[in-house]
N, C-alpha and C positions, 0 to 999 in steps of 0.2 A: 438206547441202553447205557447206563452209568457202569463209570468202572466200580469193577468191586472192591470192598475193604482191601482185602490180602493184596492188592494189587494198588493201591492209591496210601497217598502220603496224607491225606485228608483227615483233620481227626474226626471222632464221634461227636454227636450232640451233646452238651453239658449243662442243658436245661431241657426241662420237658417242652411241649410242644405249645405253651400259653407264654413262654418265656422267651421264645425264636422271632429274631425281628431282623429286618432288613432296610434298607433306605434311609439312613439317619446318620447324624450326624452328633458325637456327644461330648460334652466338655466335662470334666469334674476335677474337684479340688477335695484330698482328702487328709483329716488329721488323724495320725495314732501316736498313741502311747502302750509301752510294751516292756514289759519283765523280762530277762535271761538270766539263767542260772547259772549259763556258762559260758562268757563271752570271752575270754582269752584264752579258749583253748589253743594247747600245743607251746603257751608261754609260761604255763604255771605247772607245779605239782598237781595243784589242787582247782574245781571250781572256784570263777572269780564274778557274782552276782552283779546287774549292776539294770539302771531302767533306761528305756532309749523314746526317742519322739521322732516322729518324723511328718514332713511336709510333702504329699505326692499328688502334684498336676497330673491331668491325664487326657487324653483326646482321641477318640477314636472313631473313624470314618467306615461306612459300608453301604455299598449300593449296590444295586444289582437291576439288570436288565436281560430282556432275552437270549441276549449274548455274551455279557460281560457280566461277572461277580467279583468286584475288587472290593478290602477290605484292608484297612492300615491300622494302625495303634502304635502311640508315642506313651511312654510313662519314664518319669521324673520321680528320685525321694530324694527328701536332704534329710541324713542322719544328725542327730543329737543323742550325744549320753550324758548322763549326769554325772560320774564320777570318773570315766576314762574318755575324757574330752579328746584327748588324742586320736581317738578312733573316728573322730566326726569326717561324715564323709558325703558324696551324691553318687548315686547308682543311675542309671538309665539303662531302659528296654525298648525294643521297638520291634514290630512286625508287620511282614506284610503277606499279602496272599490274593494270587489273582488267577479268575479261570475264564478264558475266552473262547468262544464256539468259532471258529474260524468258517466253518461249514455245517450243513446238519449234520455230517459223521466223523467232522476231525476237531479235536478240542487242545486246547494247550496250556498249561498251568505252571506256576511257579511261587515260590514261598522262600521270605528270609527271615530270620529272628537273629537280634542280636542283642547280648545282655553282657552291661558291665556290674557288678553286682561285690558289695563286701559282707553281706548279710543275707543267708540263704530265708531266712524267715521275713524279708519283707520283700518278696518275688509278688510280681503281680498273677502266682499261681499257685495252687496248693503242694504245700513243702517234696519235693523228691518227685511230683507226678506231674508233668507237664500233658499237653494237651495229649489222648491216647487214640490210636488208630489201632485199625485193624490188620498192618502192615509188620511185617519183619521188621525188626530195627535195621537202620542205615546209616548209623552211626552209633558209639558207644556211649553205654548207661554211667555218665560219671560219678566218682568218689561223692560223696557231698561231706565237701569244707567248708563250714559252718559259716565262720568269721572271714574265710582268704577271700583276699582280692583278686578277684577272676573277669577275662573278658572270653567270651562265646559268641559264636557266630554258626548258623546251621542254615543252609542254603539248598533249594533244588527246585527242578523244571522239571516236566513230563508233556509227553504226547500221547494223545490216544486216539486209536481211530476205527471206526466201528465197521466193520465192510461187508457184514450182512445183520440181517434181523437178528441175528442169535451170537452173532460171535464180535468179538471185541481186541487189539492190541494194542502194542504201546509200549514206551520204553521211557527211560530218564536219566539224570544224572542229581548229584550231592555231593555236597562238601561242607564241612565242619572245622571250626580251629579251636581251642582249649587253650588260654593262655594264663598264667598266674604270675603274681607281683615278687613272689621271690622274698616273702615274708616269714616271721615265725607260723604264723595262722596256716602256711601251707606246706610248712618241713615235709619232704617224704612226698611229695607230690609231682607232678612231670608234665609239660607242656607236651601239646602232640595238635597232630593234624590228619585228617580224614579225608578219601575221595573214593566216590562209589558211581558205578552205572546198573541200571537193572533193566530187561526187557521182560516183555509177558503176554501171555495169551489166555482167553477165557474164553467158554462156550459157553453158552446161558442151557439146563438141562430141561425137566420137567417144570414147570411152576416158575418158582424163585429160585433155581437150585442153579450153582454153575460151577465149574470145575474147570481147572489149565494148569499151565505152566508158567513159572518163573526162576528168571536165572540174575542173582546178583553177584557183583562182584565187589572188592571192597580192600582199600591200602589204607594203611593207617600209621604212620608214622612217628617213633615216638624220640623225646629230643632231652636224652640225659647229658648230665655235663660231659660223661666222658664217652664217646663213640658215638654212633648212631644204631636204631633199631628200626625193622621194617615187619610188616605184618600182612600176608596177602591171603585173602579168603572167596574161594568160589562156592558160590551154594546155587544148587538144582532144588526148587521147591515144589512140588506137586501139589497145588492148591483145590479146596471146595470151601462152598458157603453156600447158604442157604437165608432167606429173610420170609418170615413169617408174620403174618397179619399187618405187615408194614411199619411193626413197630421193632421186631426183634429180630437182630442180624448176627449170627454166627461162622465164625469162618476159621479154617485150619490152614496150614501149609506145612508139610514135611519133606523132609530129602537129603541128601548127603549133602558135606561140607567138605571140602579141601583146603587145608591151610597151609601154610609155609612162614616158616618166621628165620628171621636174617641180622645178626647182630655183629657189628666191625669186628674184623679180626676172626671171626670165626664161623665153622661149616654150617650152612644152614640145615634146616630141620623142618619137617614138612610130616603131615598125616591127614587120615581121614576120621571125619568123625560125624555125626547126623546132628542136622538143626529142627528143631521145631517153632513153631506160633500158632497161638489158638488163642481168638480173642472173642467177644459178645457185648453187643451194646442193645439197652433197652431204650426206648424213647416214649414215654408216655406221655398226657394232657399235663399232669402236675412233677414228673418223675423223671429221671433220667439215672442212667446206670453205664458204664465203662468197664470193660477188665482187656488186660492183656496180658499174657506168658508168652516167655519166648527161651529159648535154649539154644547156643550158641557157642563159636567161639569169636572173642572180641579181643580188643586191643586199645591202648589209651586211656581214658576215661579217667586220666592224672597217675595211672598206674604203670609200670613196664612190665612187657612180655606179651606173651600169647596166654590168654584167661578162658576157661570154659567158666560161660555167666548163665544162671539159670536167674532169671527177673520175672516178677509178677506186678503189677501196676492196677488199681481200682480206683475210681472215682463215682461219687454218687449226688444227688441234687434233688431236693423235695421239699416244695413250696407248700408248706403245711397248712396258711391261711393266705387270705389276699395280700396282706403285707409281714406274713412269714415265710422263711426259708431255710430252711437248713442243709448244710453240704459238708461231705467228709471224703477224705483219700487216705489211698493208702500204697504204700509200694513195699518190696522186700527184694534186694538183689544178694547174689552171692558168687563170688570169685575163687575158682581153684586154680593153679599155676599149672598150665600141660607142660611148660618148658623151664623145668627147674634146675637144670645143668648149666643153665645159662646164666654167668654172675650179676648180669645187671636186671635179671626178671625179678617182680614184685612178687611176694608168698600170697598175693590173695586176702578175701576177708569175706565180712556181708555189712550190710546197709539195711536197717528197719526203720521208715518213717509214716508216721501217721499224724494227720490235722482233722479237726472237726470246727464249723464254726456256725453262728446263728445270725441271721440278717434280719432287720426291721425296717421296714419304709416309713418313716415318720408320715412323710407327704409326697408329692410329686418332685422337690426337689433334694430331701434329705433322707438317707441311708443310714443307718445304727447297725455296728458290726461287734459280734466278740468272738474270740476263738483261741484256741488251745493247739499248739504243735509239741510234736516230741520226736526226737532221733536219737535213733541207737547206730553204732558202729564198733565194728572190730576189724582191725587192720594192723597189722604186726610191724610191718615195715613203714607205716606212716606217722611218723614222729606228731604231727599235729593232731591225731585223732587217739594213737595208743593209750595218752595217759589219761585223758577224759573224755571217755567214749560218749559220752549222755549228752545230751542240751535239748533244753526245754524252754517253750517260750508261751506266756499268755498274751492276749492284747485286746484292746479295745480301740476302735475307732468310729467317727463320724464323718460322712464324706457328703458337697452338696452337687449337684448332678444337673447340668442342663443339657437338653436334648431337643434335636430340631431335626423335624422330617423331612426328608430330600424327594424330589420326583412329584409333589406334591401342590 
């Protein structure tokens, strides 16, 4: 019995069944040229456009055995700008995901994602939309500072034990870190760390339906220039999910959330609210779609204070023909301050991001891609975004791929 999506951090499939692979080692080298219409956001009263070029080597490893599924990837990107060469930089990202079956009924898993970024439009995944899963968020969704230098790291581990034919239970822990470089491009944004833990129980009902309980604890530490702040949340989710035709998965989680907010030299504030997460995933032969909506009280994410968050993300991929594929992504998040009486609290705001790209495989080794990305944000207390809230980017890239099968 697999761990239901609502209790797992594993992302939904990002491609159709025809594009699903395992047991391979991939090497790639990509050359990309981009146009940015608002490169120096936060440093000027008007948008400043520029062109950029990047060279990005990448390596990806995936191995699947009856007991172990291991995958890891590393990508670096060397960025060069035509007019603003002072912003030339080197970005890096790495990801690791391991699942190991200790026995027929006991499975452990772990993951870690690290990223050093100076340009959100040059990331390895779609703008504002990382991997989408069916679980409630275990860490805050960051405000998108498009050209701010930042370091992020998210890690987690889980264990699941199936103690009967129709029952499974488990738990895990997670941690995340967000750090900015303290430059004009990140003015009004703040570092934060979070730690969390969860336990779950799920029971299979009729057919491919399941229901259960999930408890999540999250501790968020904000790091303003003066003082400290801490947010603790305790959430009990009642969960339900169903899988139809082995292609469509729908899940929901709803329950009470208690939060406590503490700021240096001030009395703590606490309250009770409701948290909700709804997700859906479809994987056809040549298509894939995933979406997740969540509402809860969060903190961090570059902002200060306890914030009521409503966020939705969606991604889609369609293999139009043998050598052509189309991908798109969308995200929207809004934040409202629930502790306005605290002087260090941010005022909240909203972010909207979208992207679309078209891929064409020229042959077994070369891939061409063209795409467009747009970002709109409104945050009154974030100077890096307030003056120029819109950012757009268009790009063309060509990449060379070398793939080697494993275990054959």
